[in-house]
N, CA, C and O of each residue as an XYZ file, in Angstrom:
832
protein
N     -12.399    -53.863    -23.791
C     -12.780    -52.523    -23.936
C     -13.402    -52.090    -22.689
O     -13.077    -51.007    -22.201
N     -14.321    -52.887    -22.098
C     -15.142    -52.647    -20.808
C     -14.018    -52.567    -19.719
O     -14.082    -51.639    -18.913
N     -13.009    -53.458    -19.637
C     -11.985    -53.211    -18.478
C     -11.165    -52.003    -18.649
O     -10.734    -51.378    -17.679
N     -10.931    -51.647    -19.928
C     -10.166    -50.411    -20.008
C     -10.880    -49.193    -19.771
O     -10.292    -48.244    -19.252
N     -12.232    -49.111    -20.138
C     -13.055    -48.108    -19.650
C     -13.242    -47.946    -18.239
O     -13.302    -46.832    -17.720
N     -13.345    -49.141    -17.530
C     -13.510    -49.155    -16.186
C     -12.242    -48.599    -15.424
O     -12.377    -47.946    -14.389
N     -10.965    -48.888    -15.989
C      -9.677    -48.422    -15.463
C      -9.557    -46.869    -15.593
O      -9.030    -46.196    -14.708
N     -10.141    -46.260    -16.895
C     -10.060    -44.931    -17.022
C     -10.822    -44.109    -16.160
O     -10.382    -43.045    -15.724
N     -12.100    -44.615    -15.857
C     -13.044    -43.970    -14.895
C     -12.568    -43.969    -13.472
O     -12.722    -43.013    -12.712
N     -11.937    -45.183    -13.134
C     -11.324    -45.367    -11.720
C     -10.122    -44.281    -11.551
O     -10.108    -43.599    -10.526
N      -9.287    -44.139    -12.370
C      -8.207    -43.054    -12.605
C      -8.791    -41.639    -12.410
O      -8.296    -40.816    -11.641
N      -9.812    -41.438    -13.119
C     -10.485    -40.101    -13.022
C     -11.010    -39.868    -11.723
O     -10.781    -38.779    -11.197
N     -11.720    -40.780    -11.088
C     -12.220    -40.785     -9.790
C     -11.121    -40.444     -8.660
O     -11.282    -39.676     -7.711
N     -10.106    -41.100     -8.940
C      -8.962    -41.054     -7.877
C      -8.343    -39.507     -8.065
O      -8.008    -38.833     -7.091
N      -8.241    -39.057     -9.388
C      -7.891    -37.765     -9.506
C      -8.593    -36.633     -8.952
O      -8.042    -35.677     -8.406
N      -9.909    -36.792     -9.127
C     -10.794    -35.844     -8.610
C     -10.923    -35.829     -7.100
O     -11.314    -34.830     -6.498
N     -10.560    -37.045     -6.462
C     -10.549    -37.087     -5.102
C      -9.359    -36.432     -4.621
O      -9.450    -35.691     -3.642
N      -8.044    -36.652     -5.301
C      -6.968    -35.947     -4.830
C      -7.145    -34.409     -4.804
O      -6.801    -33.739     -3.831
N      -7.728    -33.855     -5.979
C      -7.973    -32.367     -6.049
C      -8.817    -31.927     -4.858
O      -8.506    -30.964     -4.157
N      -9.859    -32.648     -4.672
C     -10.806    -32.374     -3.625
C     -10.478    -32.489     -2.283
O     -11.071    -31.875     -1.396
N      -9.416    -33.368     -2.073
C      -8.944    -33.699     -0.663
C      -7.631    -33.115     -0.566
O      -6.873    -33.790      0.130
N      -7.121    -32.046     -1.060
C      -5.999    -31.373     -0.666
C      -4.820    -31.703     -1.547
O      -3.689    -31.353     -1.210
N      -5.060    -32.407     -2.733
C      -4.091    -32.682     -3.600
C      -3.621    -31.228     -4.382
O      -2.467    -31.170     -4.805
N      -4.376    -30.262     -4.532
C      -4.028    -28.980     -5.012
C      -4.141    -27.851     -4.060
O      -5.178    -27.743     -3.407
N      -3.157    -26.983     -3.914
C      -3.249    -26.005     -2.941
C      -3.520    -24.683     -3.636
O      -2.852    -24.306     -4.599
N      -4.545    -23.980     -3.104
C      -4.806    -22.772     -3.661
C      -4.289    -21.485     -2.828
O      -4.278    -21.536     -1.598
N      -3.885    -20.398     -3.481
C      -3.235    -19.329     -2.795
C      -4.333    -18.536     -1.801
O      -5.537    -18.522     -2.058
N      -3.801    -17.943     -0.744
C      -4.633    -17.217      0.009
C      -4.385    -15.851     -0.280
O      -3.230    -15.483     -0.498
N      -5.463    -14.952     -0.310
C      -5.232    -13.493     -0.612
C      -5.627    -12.771      0.512
O      -6.500    -13.113      1.310
N      -4.869    -11.633      0.550
C      -4.820    -10.577      1.637
C      -4.921     -9.238      1.194
O      -4.416     -8.945      0.110
N      -5.576     -8.268      1.964
C      -5.379     -6.820      1.617
C      -5.088     -6.107      2.866
O      -5.400     -6.541      3.975
N      -4.378     -4.814      2.613
C      -4.130     -4.010      3.874
C      -5.325     -3.411      4.335
O      -6.319     -3.415      3.609
N      -5.343     -2.856      5.552
C      -6.516     -2.190      5.941
C      -5.960     -1.070      7.024
O      -5.231     -1.338      7.979
N      -6.395      0.071      6.719
C      -6.268      1.303      7.677
C      -7.443      2.067      7.864
O      -8.175      2.359      6.918
N      -7.681      2.432      9.117
C      -9.006      3.105      9.458
C      -9.281      4.284      8.561
O      -8.383      5.026      8.163
N     -10.652      4.444      8.233
C     -10.997      5.667      7.379
C     -10.608      6.947      8.248
O     -10.576      6.929      9.479
N     -10.305      8.106      7.426
C      -9.849      9.354      8.035
C     -11.118      9.937      8.496
O     -12.204      9.668      7.982
N     -10.936     10.815      9.567
C     -11.806     11.654     10.128
C     -11.816     12.969      9.590
O     -10.829     13.683      9.761
N     -13.032     13.475      8.817
C     -12.996     14.562      8.245
C     -12.710     15.876      9.152
O     -13.198     15.931     10.281
N     -11.947     16.891      8.666
C     -11.618     18.090      9.266
C     -12.371     19.154      8.273
O     -12.337     19.059      7.046
N     -13.076     20.213      9.020
C     -13.437     21.177      8.099
C     -12.428     21.856      7.401
O     -11.336     22.144      7.891
N     -12.816     22.130      6.178
C     -11.972     22.930      5.381
C     -11.598     24.335      5.956
O     -12.406     25.127      6.441
N     -10.333     24.513      5.838
C      -9.903     25.903      6.371
C     -10.379     27.042      5.524
O     -10.431     26.989      4.295
N     -10.736     28.114      6.274
C     -11.269     29.333      5.429
C     -10.083     29.861      4.656
O      -8.929     30.014      5.056
N     -10.653     30.132      3.355
C      -9.810     30.719      2.178
C      -8.918     29.670      1.475
O      -7.980     29.946      0.727
N      -9.369     28.320      1.845
C      -8.582     27.297      1.106
C      -9.327     27.075     -0.200
O     -10.520     26.773     -0.227
N      -8.503     27.252     -1.383
C      -9.273     26.961     -2.641
C      -8.357     26.041     -3.463
O      -8.700     25.742     -4.606
N      -7.220     25.582     -2.947
C      -6.357     24.814     -3.893
C      -6.840     23.350     -4.036
O      -7.366     22.671     -3.153
N      -6.546     22.964     -5.397
C      -7.025     21.485     -5.766
C      -5.649     20.616     -5.804
O      -4.561     21.135     -6.052
N      -5.807     19.382     -5.559
C      -4.651     18.568     -5.552
C      -4.988     17.177     -6.288
O      -6.028     16.564     -6.047
N      -4.149     16.791     -7.085
C      -4.315     15.601     -7.881
C      -3.250     14.529     -7.319
O      -2.093     14.903     -7.131
N      -3.641     13.156     -7.039
C      -2.566     12.306     -6.619
C      -2.312     11.349     -7.633
O      -3.243     10.698     -8.108
N      -0.982     11.181     -8.061
C      -0.464     10.181     -8.881
C      -0.538      8.791     -8.193
O      -0.443      8.692     -6.969
N      -0.721      7.651     -9.062
C      -0.587      6.456     -8.425
C       0.903      6.268     -7.974
O       1.877      6.475     -8.697
N       0.936      5.833     -6.629
C       2.297      5.578     -6.082
C       3.239      4.507     -6.943
O       2.692      3.562     -7.513
N       4.376      4.657     -6.997
C       5.245      3.988     -7.665
C       5.737      2.936     -6.511
O       5.445      3.088     -5.325
N       6.452      1.943     -6.968
C       7.309      1.082     -5.882
C       8.334      0.171     -6.728
O       8.239      0.004     -7.943
N       9.254     -0.351     -5.967
C      10.116     -1.266     -6.650
C       9.458     -2.350     -7.392
O       8.309     -2.569     -7.008
N       9.888     -3.092     -8.364
C       9.030     -3.976     -9.145
C       8.726     -5.126     -8.258
O       7.602     -5.621     -8.343
N       9.652     -5.652     -7.353
C       9.320     -6.736     -6.547
C       8.175     -6.625     -5.498
O       7.697     -7.599     -4.915
N       7.775     -5.294     -5.318
C       6.676     -5.201     -4.328
C       5.244     -5.133     -5.029
O       4.225     -5.061     -4.344
N       5.210     -5.159     -6.353
C       3.875     -5.213     -6.900
C       3.829     -6.345     -7.808
O       3.093     -6.232     -8.788
N       4.580     -7.563     -7.630
C       4.331     -8.756     -8.323
C       3.220     -9.562     -7.870
O       2.985    -10.555     -8.558
N       2.391     -9.327     -6.737
C       1.330    -10.114     -6.325
C       1.709    -10.826     -5.086
O       0.885    -10.870     -4.172
N       2.879    -11.396     -4.953
C       3.159    -12.026     -3.747
C       3.707    -11.400     -2.542
O       4.575    -10.547     -2.725
N       3.359    -11.669     -1.362
C       3.852    -11.117     -0.106
C       5.309    -11.277     -0.051
O       5.793    -12.372     -0.336
N       6.117    -10.207      0.317
C       7.519    -10.218      0.429
C       8.146    -10.495      1.814
O       7.658    -10.007      2.834
N       9.229    -11.284      1.827
C       9.938    -11.382      3.075
C      11.434    -11.406      2.870
O      11.914    -11.923      1.860
N      12.111    -10.907      3.723
C      13.564    -10.931      3.637
C      14.324    -12.082      4.683
O      13.910    -12.150      5.841
N      15.247    -12.820      4.314
C      15.891    -13.721      5.180
C      17.356    -12.939      5.550
O      18.067    -13.227      6.512
N      17.592    -12.021      4.682
C      18.823    -11.203      5.109
C      18.810     -9.836      4.322
O      18.005     -9.753      3.394
N      19.610     -8.771      4.596
C      19.474     -7.634      3.973
C      19.587     -7.700      2.455
O      19.129     -6.781      1.775
N      20.193     -8.776      1.891
C      20.349     -9.034      0.602
C      19.482     -9.791     -0.200
O      19.438     -9.772     -1.430
N      18.720    -10.534      0.650
C      17.939    -11.707     -0.070
C      16.475    -11.481      0.073
O      15.939    -11.360      1.175
N      15.803    -11.423     -1.120
C      14.442    -11.173     -1.042
C      13.586    -12.549     -1.443
O      13.854    -13.069     -2.526
N      12.724    -13.055     -0.732
C      11.857    -14.215     -0.926
C      10.402    -13.753     -1.076
O      10.026    -12.671     -0.624
N       9.546    -14.656     -1.764
C       8.240    -14.413     -2.164
C       7.297    -15.681     -1.562
O       7.618    -16.831     -1.863
N       6.343    -15.479     -0.864
C       5.348    -16.425     -0.589
C       4.514    -16.962     -1.612
O       3.620    -16.254     -2.076
N       4.705    -18.195     -2.046
C       4.119    -18.737     -3.176
C       2.572    -18.865     -3.088
O       1.866    -18.733     -4.088
N       2.036    -19.150     -1.755
C       0.549    -19.335     -1.667
C      -0.138    -18.143     -0.741
O      -1.224    -18.256     -0.173
N       0.662    -17.056     -0.710
C       0.063    -15.910      0.093
C       0.385    -14.533     -0.756
O       1.518    -14.082     -0.930
N      -0.784    -13.983     -1.225
C      -0.723    -12.944     -2.314
C      -1.544    -11.883     -1.980
O      -2.410    -12.056     -1.122
N      -1.401    -10.752     -2.551
C      -1.988     -9.416     -2.469
C      -3.308     -9.629     -3.246
O      -3.237    -10.075     -4.391
N      -4.555     -9.328     -2.676
C      -5.631     -9.184     -3.436
C      -5.885     -7.943     -4.206
O      -6.613     -7.917     -5.199
N      -5.243     -6.882     -3.703
C      -5.082     -5.563     -4.235
C      -3.745     -5.150     -4.233
O      -2.997     -5.315     -3.270
N      -3.378     -4.540     -5.442
C      -1.950     -4.056     -5.656
C      -1.742     -2.968     -4.460
O      -2.530     -2.034     -4.308
N      -0.592     -3.179     -3.613
C      -0.382     -2.256     -2.590
C      -0.105     -0.936     -3.032
O      -0.224     -0.070     -2.165
N       0.302     -0.498     -4.388
C       0.330      0.772     -4.699
C      -0.976      1.444     -5.008
O      -1.075      2.671     -4.981
N      -2.060      0.586     -5.327
C      -3.433      1.036     -5.593
C      -4.022      1.485     -4.240
O      -4.637      2.537     -4.066
N      -3.766      0.598     -3.349
C      -4.299      0.717     -1.829
C      -3.757      1.917     -1.253
O      -4.484      2.743     -0.701
N      -2.332      2.069     -1.372
C      -1.724      3.258     -0.760
C      -2.178      4.678     -1.443
O      -2.327      5.689     -0.756
N      -2.365      4.660     -2.740
C      -2.847      5.808     -3.440
C      -4.222      6.191     -2.779
O      -4.368      7.272     -2.208
N      -5.251      5.227     -2.886
C      -6.511      5.543     -2.387
C      -6.479      5.925     -0.814
O      -7.286      6.742     -0.371
N      -5.601      5.357     -0.065
C      -5.479      5.717      1.454
C      -5.023      7.142      1.368
O      -5.575      7.965      2.098
N      -4.100      7.505      0.576
C      -3.570      9.029      0.773
C      -4.551      9.928      0.249
O      -4.678     11.045      0.750
N      -5.348      9.501     -0.835
C      -6.467     10.426     -1.126
C      -7.463     10.685     -0.140
O      -7.963     11.802     -0.010
N      -7.792      9.642      0.605
C      -8.781      9.671      1.733
C      -8.289     10.552      2.788
O      -9.026     11.418      3.261
N      -6.935     10.362      3.237
C      -6.376     11.216      4.319
C      -6.296     12.702      4.021
O      -6.481     13.574      4.870
N      -5.986     12.932      2.665
C      -5.699     14.369      2.250
C      -7.155     15.070      2.039
O      -7.289     16.264      2.306
N      -8.180     14.332      1.578
C      -9.351     14.923      1.499
C      -9.967     15.277      2.821
O     -10.652     16.292      2.951
N      -9.721     14.429      3.812
C     -10.284     14.645      5.226
C      -9.397     15.811      5.970
O      -9.873     16.450      6.908
N      -8.248     16.003      5.540
C      -7.358     16.936      6.229
C      -7.886     18.494      6.406
O      -7.550     19.218      7.344
N      -8.672     18.831      5.455
C      -9.156     20.102      5.406
C      -8.202     21.149      4.751
O      -8.488     22.345      4.692
N      -7.042     20.608      4.261
C      -5.962     21.519      3.695
C      -6.107     21.755      2.131
O      -5.291     22.447      1.522
N      -7.135     21.172      1.543
C      -7.478     21.246     -0.002
C      -8.830     21.439     -0.107
O      -9.588     20.993      0.753
N      -9.257     22.102     -1.137
C     -10.716     22.336     -1.613
C     -11.092     21.109     -2.340
O     -12.252     20.707     -2.255
N     -10.223     20.481     -3.043
C     -10.556     19.238     -3.739
C      -9.373     18.329     -3.883
O      -8.259     18.762     -4.181
N      -9.631     17.058     -3.667
C      -8.442     16.011     -3.823
C      -9.097     14.950     -4.650
O     -10.197     14.468     -4.380
N      -8.276     14.578     -5.786
C      -8.643     13.487     -6.497
C      -7.584     12.700     -7.266
O      -6.472     13.206     -7.416
N      -7.858     11.502     -7.759
C      -6.741     10.759     -8.350
C      -6.442     11.343     -9.659
O      -7.359     11.670    -10.412
N      -5.148     11.500     -9.986
C      -4.651     12.265    -11.262
C      -5.192     11.579    -12.457
O      -5.029     10.360    -12.501
N      -5.791     12.146    -13.408
C      -6.426     11.493    -14.648
C      -5.549     11.772    -15.821
O      -5.804     11.273    -16.917
N      -4.408     12.642    -15.604
C      -3.601     13.034    -16.767
C      -4.115     14.294    -17.601
O      -3.483     14.781    -18.538
N      -5.249     14.719    -17.172
C      -6.059     15.815    -17.875
C      -6.483     16.944    -17.108
O      -6.763     18.039    -17.596
N      -6.528     16.614    -15.737
C      -7.187     17.711    -14.851
C      -6.377     18.853    -14.668
O      -5.176     18.669    -14.471
N      -6.857     20.073    -14.702
C      -6.316     21.323    -14.473
C      -6.200     21.492    -12.980
O      -7.207     21.958    -12.447
N      -5.179     21.211    -12.195
C      -5.077     21.113    -10.879
C      -4.033     22.314    -10.538
O      -3.329     22.885    -11.372
N      -4.078     22.582     -9.130
C      -3.081     23.505     -8.556
C      -1.891     22.736     -8.312
O      -0.806     23.177     -8.690
N      -1.983     21.637     -7.722
C      -0.755     20.892     -7.182
C      -1.108     19.398     -7.514
O      -2.248     18.948     -7.633
N       0.201     18.637     -7.655
C       0.086     17.116     -7.887
C       1.070     16.508     -6.851
O       2.187     16.990     -6.666
N       0.635     15.512     -6.239
C       1.287     14.730     -5.256
C       1.683     13.454     -5.906
O       0.838     12.795     -6.512
N       2.974     13.049     -5.811
C       3.458     11.912     -6.448
C       4.347     11.307     -5.284
O       4.903     11.996     -4.429
N       4.410      9.837     -5.370
C       5.077      9.259     -4.148
C       5.587      7.858     -4.604
O       5.410      7.413     -5.738
N       6.186      7.265     -3.679
C       6.809      5.945     -3.703
C       6.662      5.001     -2.522
O       6.931      5.389     -1.385
N       6.281      3.882     -2.749
C       6.229      2.794     -1.673
C       7.456      2.246     -1.665
O       7.676      1.436     -2.566
N       8.556      2.526     -0.677
C       9.875      2.166     -0.624
C       9.917      0.877     -0.087
O      10.628      0.083     -0.704
N       9.289      0.435      0.986
C       9.250     -0.913      1.648
C       7.840     -1.329      1.948
O       6.961     -0.503      2.198
N       7.645     -2.589      1.919
C       6.421     -3.339      2.428
C       6.846     -4.790      2.610
O       6.542     -5.587      1.723
N       7.472     -5.174      3.600
C       7.934     -6.522      3.512
C       8.121     -7.129      5.154
O       8.223     -6.400      6.141
N       8.133     -8.446      5.169
C       8.316     -9.118      6.378
C       9.837     -9.042      6.471
O      10.463     -8.972      5.414
N      10.508     -9.047      7.658
C      11.939     -9.175      7.842
C      12.124    -10.268      8.870
O      11.728    -10.147     10.029
N      12.844    -11.519      8.324
C      12.955    -12.653      9.206
C      14.521    -12.823      9.502
O      15.006    -13.907      9.179
N      15.292    -11.945     10.036
C      16.648    -12.261     10.454
C      16.847    -11.274     11.663
O      16.006    -10.416     11.933
N      18.021    -11.448     12.378
C      18.177    -10.796     13.809
C      17.366    -11.369     14.721
O      16.944    -10.670     15.642
N      17.034    -12.632     14.636
C      16.410    -13.418     15.718
C      14.940    -13.043     16.012
O      14.351    -13.609     16.932
N      14.272    -12.009     15.180
C      12.889    -11.676     15.332
C      12.256    -11.699     13.969
O      12.907    -11.746     12.925
N      11.004    -11.666     14.041
C      10.168    -11.393     12.943
C       9.614    -10.050     12.984
O       9.120     -9.727     14.065
N       9.586     -9.161     12.004
C       9.125     -7.666     12.093
C       8.727     -7.376     10.746
O       8.994     -8.135      9.814
N       8.144     -6.379     10.624
C       7.621     -5.792      9.183
C       8.277     -4.465      9.285
O       8.552     -3.892     10.339
N       8.522     -3.993      7.955
C       8.940     -2.840      7.613
C       8.154     -1.896      6.473
O       7.952     -2.366      5.354
N       7.780     -0.723      6.771
C       7.105     -0.011      5.851
C       7.721      1.440      5.634
O       7.934      2.134      6.628
N       7.990      1.877      4.469
C       8.630      3.087      4.146
C       8.106      3.794      2.996
O       8.073      3.222      1.906
N       7.637      5.138      3.151
C       7.110      5.848      2.038
C       7.886      7.030      1.870
O       8.619      7.446      2.767
N       7.742      7.683      0.585
C       8.193      9.025      0.360
C       7.352      9.646     -0.549
O       6.839      8.902     -1.385
N       7.057     10.949     -0.597
C       6.115     11.718     -1.397
C       6.561     13.124     -1.465
O       7.211     13.668     -0.572
N       6.162     13.725     -2.634
C       6.409     15.191     -2.824
C       5.158     15.848     -3.500
O       4.294     15.155     -4.038
N       5.106     17.053     -3.455
C       3.955     17.860     -4.092
C       4.683     18.985     -5.016
O       5.560     19.750     -4.614
N       4.182     18.939     -6.245
C       4.766     19.959     -7.160
C       3.697     20.847     -7.691
O       2.534     20.460     -7.804
N       4.101     22.052     -8.020
C       3.274     22.979     -8.679
C       3.452     22.996    -10.079
O       4.424     23.584    -10.552
N       2.616     22.412    -10.811
C       2.935     22.156    -12.283
C       3.080     23.432    -13.084
O       3.731     23.490    -14.127
N       2.455     24.418    -12.554
C       2.545     25.769    -13.417
C       4.060     26.321    -13.325
O       4.687     26.766    -14.286
N       4.542     26.216    -11.988
C       5.849     26.929    -11.708
C       6.816     25.907    -12.048
O       7.970     26.294    -12.236
N       6.532     24.555    -12.172
C       7.509     23.563    -12.388
C       8.512     23.356    -11.182
O       9.707     23.136    -11.381
N       7.975     23.436     -9.962
C       8.786     23.361     -8.858
C       8.189     22.456     -7.764
O       6.970     22.310     -7.681
N       9.028     21.863     -6.947
C       8.568     21.064     -5.772
C       8.225     21.992     -4.618
O       9.092     22.810     -4.313
N       7.143     21.986     -3.965
C       6.685     22.813     -2.869
C       6.764     21.971     -1.472
O       6.783     22.539     -0.380
N       6.803     20.729     -1.608
C       6.853     19.959     -0.121
C       7.248     18.566     -0.713
O       6.896     18.046     -1.772
N       8.041     18.132      0.225
C       8.619     16.762      0.234
C       8.776     15.984      1.624
O       9.152     16.665      2.579
N       8.561     14.817      1.799
C       8.890     14.207      3.228
C       8.916     12.601      2.829
O       8.514     12.033      1.814
N       9.428     12.188      3.802
C       9.496     10.533      3.823
C       9.290     10.187      5.325
O       9.423     10.945      6.286
N       8.903      8.748      5.314
C       8.500      8.238      6.772
C       8.660      6.922      6.661
O       8.554      6.443      5.532
N       8.940      6.070      7.761
C       9.035      4.806      7.892
C       8.600      4.259      9.302
O       8.465      4.997     10.278
N       8.389      2.878      9.321
C       7.926      2.217     10.513
C       8.357      0.997     10.583
O       8.361      0.384      9.515
N       8.779      0.369     11.652
C       9.205     -1.007     11.773
C       8.449     -1.595     13.145
O       8.446     -0.928     14.180
N       7.840     -2.843     13.060
C       7.165     -3.355     14.231
C       7.433     -4.854     14.202
O       7.594     -5.524     13.181
N       7.458     -5.291     15.461
C       7.765     -6.798     15.687
C       6.356     -7.485     15.476
O       5.303     -6.977     15.861
N       6.446     -8.596     14.876
C       5.372     -9.610     14.849
C       5.362    -10.664     15.855
O       6.289    -11.474     15.883
N       4.321    -10.732     16.749
C       4.218    -11.626     17.719
C       3.905    -13.206     17.484
O       4.342    -14.196     18.070
N       3.078    -13.085     16.515
C       2.595    -14.530     16.031
C       3.061    -14.807     14.686
O       2.794    -14.045     13.757
N       3.752    -15.873     14.538
C       4.554    -16.220     13.389
C       3.635    -16.795     12.338
O       3.720    -18.003     12.117
N       2.836    -16.123     11.720
C       2.025    -16.612     10.697
C       1.703    -15.450      9.763
O       1.809    -14.326     10.254
N       1.319    -15.557      8.464
C       1.102    -14.630      7.502
C      -0.136    -13.565      7.848
O      -0.064    -12.362      7.598
N      -1.224    -14.184      8.436
C      -2.276    -13.200      8.606
C      -1.690    -12.237      9.790
O      -2.007    -11.048      9.779
N      -0.910    -12.705     10.721
C      -0.389    -11.757     11.769
C       0.536    -10.842     11.131
O       0.567     -9.687     11.556
N       1.332    -11.199     10.128
C       2.309    -10.410      9.480
C       1.457     -9.213      8.778
O       1.745     -8.025      8.921
N       0.321     -9.714      7.965
C      -0.349     -8.520      7.205
C      -1.034     -7.657      8.095
O      -1.189     -6.497      7.711
N      -1.535     -8.026      9.357
C      -2.258     -7.284     10.303
C      -1.193     -5.981     10.782
O      -1.432     -4.775     10.840
N      -0.078     -6.654     11.060
C       0.998     -5.616     11.510
C       1.510     -4.753     10.449
O       1.845     -3.601     10.724
N       1.613     -5.278      9.081
C       1.752     -4.213      8.115
C       0.658     -3.123      7.892
O       0.943     -1.978      7.542
N      -0.562     -3.543      8.111
C      -1.583     -2.605      8.074
C      -1.368     -1.581      9.062
O      -1.330     -0.400      8.716
N      -1.216     -1.956     10.345
C      -0.939     -0.919     11.493
C       0.209     -0.136     11.138
O       0.114      1.088     11.232
N       1.368     -0.698     10.713
C       2.548      0.029     10.406
C       2.229      1.091      9.264
O       2.646      2.246      9.338
N       1.456      0.618      8.194
C       1.197      1.438      7.051
C       0.463      2.662      7.565
O       0.784      3.772      7.140
N      -0.493      2.520      8.447
C      -1.302      3.586      9.028
C      -0.400      4.544      9.606
O      -0.387      5.712      9.219
N       0.503      4.028     10.689
C       1.361      5.096     11.280
C       2.253      5.776     10.278
O       2.565      6.955     10.443
N       2.713      5.021      9.157
C       3.734      5.675      8.417
C       3.091      6.634      7.591
O       3.779      7.563      7.169
N       1.653      6.556      7.228
C       1.042      7.519      6.521
C       0.853      8.758      7.299
O       1.131      9.881      6.879
N       0.358      8.480      8.472
C       0.466      9.705      9.426
C       1.588     10.551      9.634
O       1.522     11.780      9.606
N       2.680      9.852      9.853
C       4.099     10.513     10.077
C       4.282     11.350      8.601
O       4.678     12.515      8.588
N       3.968     10.661      7.462
C       4.337     11.329      6.230
C       3.687     12.617      6.038
O       4.247     13.623      5.603
N       2.345     12.511      6.426
C       1.472     13.756      6.211
C       1.435     14.734      7.360
O       0.925     15.836      7.160
N       1.879     14.462      8.425
C       1.954     15.306      9.581
C       2.424     16.762      9.135
O       1.628     17.686      9.304
N       3.572     16.997      8.621
C       4.085     18.269      8.258
C       3.140     19.091      7.252
O       3.276     20.298      7.053
N       2.227     18.335      6.682
C       1.494     18.965      5.463
C       0.167     19.118      6.239
O      -0.323     20.241      6.118
N      -0.435     18.368      6.904
C      -1.853     18.524      7.216
C      -2.003     19.186      8.663
O      -3.111     19.562      9.047
N      -0.796     19.327      9.501
C      -1.081     19.607     10.932
C      -0.621     21.116     11.092
O      -1.267     21.923     11.761
N       0.615     21.444     10.385
C       1.183     22.606     10.735
C       0.378     23.784      9.936
O      -0.170     23.622      8.846
N       0.412     24.985     10.678
C      -0.393     26.183     10.227
C       0.467     27.328     10.215
O       0.048     28.433      9.870
N       1.589     27.133     10.557
C       2.535     28.454     10.446
C       3.680     28.410      9.456
O       4.442     29.366      9.312
N       3.795     27.138      8.694
C       4.941     27.280      7.850
C       4.829     27.917      6.385
O       3.733     28.041      5.838
N       5.783     28.233      5.907
C       5.851     28.848      4.593
C       5.082     27.891      3.647
O       4.387     28.413      2.775
N       5.133     26.669      3.727
C       4.473     25.689      3.041
C       2.972     25.976      2.954
O       2.388     26.097      1.877
N       2.377     26.078      4.165
C       1.034     26.302      4.231
C       0.687     27.661      3.472
O      -0.357     27.712      2.821
N       1.524     28.750      3.538
C       1.178     29.812      2.759
C       1.301     29.715      1.317
O       0.598     30.413      0.587
N       2.090     28.953      0.897
C       2.328     28.777     -0.638
C       1.216     27.861     -1.153
O       0.892     27.934     -2.339
N       0.573     26.945     -0.265
C      -0.446     26.221     -0.705
C      -1.811     26.956     -0.809
O      -2.806     26.367     -1.230
N      -1.833     28.120     -0.459
C      -3.177     28.908     -0.387
C      -3.300     29.635     -1.626
O      -2.423     30.443     -1.933
N      -4.386     29.414     -2.436
C      -4.481     30.230     -3.727
C      -5.447     31.139     -3.530
O      -5.736     31.938     -4.421
């Protein structure tokens, strides 16, 4: 009995050592980062309110794992490199931040399903992936969005934008850093017609 107990304890000790010394690998977690928006004074006469729905995406982009492609048809997932924050949630919050700071709306909030608002913005994260073919490593980000007038039941604005950038260092932290920069540029491109133009019919239609 004593020998058997000694053997069991020895086995447990070896198992604990294996776990503590690299026998088990734990995932690394990442989040996107974009600079906070710089506030612009709200334009005179602006009274419109906007609610932002959570962005949608293809299912494979919100399963937790960072995505890569080895061909246009093949999607792969990093087993040990995962998102700490759902990219859809991150993008939705970033869009709210940019739109609040734009000065184009009197009020911008996340859509809660009950708010009485003038306009609703909905969108889709089309791409957020590492691309590993054609001889280089790069990232691709693509977004689309539209604003609807819920009372009139019509779309008053729509746009899409994308960015592709080469990754110089072939490791996941470098890929995520490049994704963040590409995301920032894509958001800016997406919103430029909405937040910068001052003469379009859209701007007139968004003034209440």
